Each structure stands twice: as structure tokens, then as C-alpha cells.
C-alpha positions as CSV (number, residue, x, y, z in Angstrom):
1,X,0.2,0.0,0.0
2,X,1.0,3.6,-0.8
3,X,0.6,6.2,1.8
4,X,0.8,10.0,1.3
5,X,1.5,12.0,4.3
6,X,0.7,15.7,4.0
7,X,1.0,18.3,6.8
8,X,0.5,22.1,7.4
9,X,2.2,22.9,10.6
10,X,2.8,26.2,12.2
11,X,5.3,25.2,14.7
12,X,8.8,25.3,13.0
13,X,10.0,22.7,15.4
14,X,7.0,20.4,15.0
15,X,7.5,20.7,11.2
16,X,11.3,19.9,11.3
17,X,10.7,16.9,13.4
18,X,7.7,15.7,11.1
19,X,10.0,16.2,8.2
20,X,13.0,14.3,9.4
21,X,10.7,11.4,10.6
22,X,9.1,11.1,7.2
23,X,12.4,11.0,5.6
24,X,13.2,7.9,7.3
25,X,10.0,6.3,6.1
26,X,9.6,7.2,2.4
27,X,10.6,10.1,-0.1
28,X,9.7,13.7,-0.1
29,X,7.5,14.6,-3.3
30,X,6.9,18.2,-2.3
31,X,7.9,20.5,0.6
32,X,5.3,19.1,3.0
33,X,4.1,16.0,1.2
34,X,5.7,12.6,1.5
35,X,5.2,9.2,-0.5
36,X,5.7,6.1,1.7
37,X,5.2,2.4,1.0
38,X,3.7,1.0,4.3
39,X,1.8,-1.9,5.6
40,X,-1.3,-0.8,7.4
41,X,0.2,-1.6,10.6
42,X,3.2,0.8,9.7
43,X,1.1,3.4,8.5
44,X,-1.1,3.3,11.6
45,X,2.0,3.4,13.9
46,X,3.3,6.1,11.9
47,X,0.2,8.1,12.5
48,X,0.6,7.5,16.3
49,X,4.1,8.5,16.2
50,X,3.5,11.7,14.2
51,X,0.6,12.7,16.7
52,X,3.2,12.4,19.6
53,X,5.7,14.5,17.6
54,X,3.5,17.3,17.3
55,X,1.4,17.0,20.4
56,X,-1.5,17.0,18.1
57,X,-1.7,20.8,18.3
58,X,0.2,22.7,15.7
59,X,-1.8,22.1,12.5
60,X,-2.7,19.2,10.5
61,X,-1.4,16.1,9.0
62,X,-3.4,14.0,6.7
63,X,-2.7,10.5,5.6
64,X,-4.0,9.1,2.3
65,X,-3.8,5.4,1.6
66,X,-3.5,4.7,-2.2
67,X,-4.0,1.3,-3.5
68,X,-1.4,-0.2,-6.1
69,X,-3.7,-0.1,-8.9
70,X,-4.9,3.6,-8.3
71,X,-1.2,4.5,-7.7
72,X,-0.1,2.9,-11.0
73,X,-2.8,5.2,-12.8
74,X,-1.5,8.5,-11.5
75,X,0.1,10.9,-13.9
76,X,2.9,13.2,-13.3
77,X,3.6,16.5,-15.1
78,X,6.6,18.5,-14.9
79,X,10.1,17.7,-13.5
80,X,9.2,14.4,-11.6
81,X,11.9,12.4,-10.2
82,X,11.3,8.6,-10.1
83,X,13.2,7.3,-7.1
84,X,11.1,4.2,-6.7
85,X,10.7,2.8,-10.4
86,X,7.0,3.0,-10.2
87,X,4.8,3.5,-13.2
88,X,2.8,6.4,-12.0
89,X,3.2,9.5,-9.8
90,X,1.0,11.6,-7.3
91,X,0.1,15.0,-8.8
92,X,-1.8,17.6,-6.4
């Protein structure tokens, strides 16, 4: 399963902690958007860890699960880096 993690955090320290944490889970596709390949259990644990890192109070974090079929149908436009050798890309 692919997961997109997106955040909008007002606290600089929280934003930095979240970015560093997510860099260890996947790769950054935009400034505050990370693409990760995680099991359902790993995604749930990651969500819990992120809530702890931010105290749940400095903004929002959204997690979007994307199935492999849907992910393979995504289209990228522009200077898209393919770090994971996938057929598709996520564009917002």
C-alpha cells in the first residue's frame, strides 16, 4: 500500500521533526508531502508517532492510503523524479 503524508504545521520545531521522521519512511515529493510504502500496521504506527511528535496541536497532518492499482494510474507533469521505479506519480 502506498501512503501520502501531508502536513500543514505552524510550529517550526514540529514541522522539522515531522519532516525528518518522514524522510526515514519514504521520500519527499513536495515540501510538505511525503510518499511512503507502508503496511497498514506501519501506517497506523506512523500516524501515532506523528501525533506524539506534534502534540496534535500545531496544525494538521493528513494520511491518504492509495492502493497499488490507483497508484499505477497516476500521472505526473513537470520535472518528476522517479526514485522508486513506479509506473505512475501523484500530482496535486
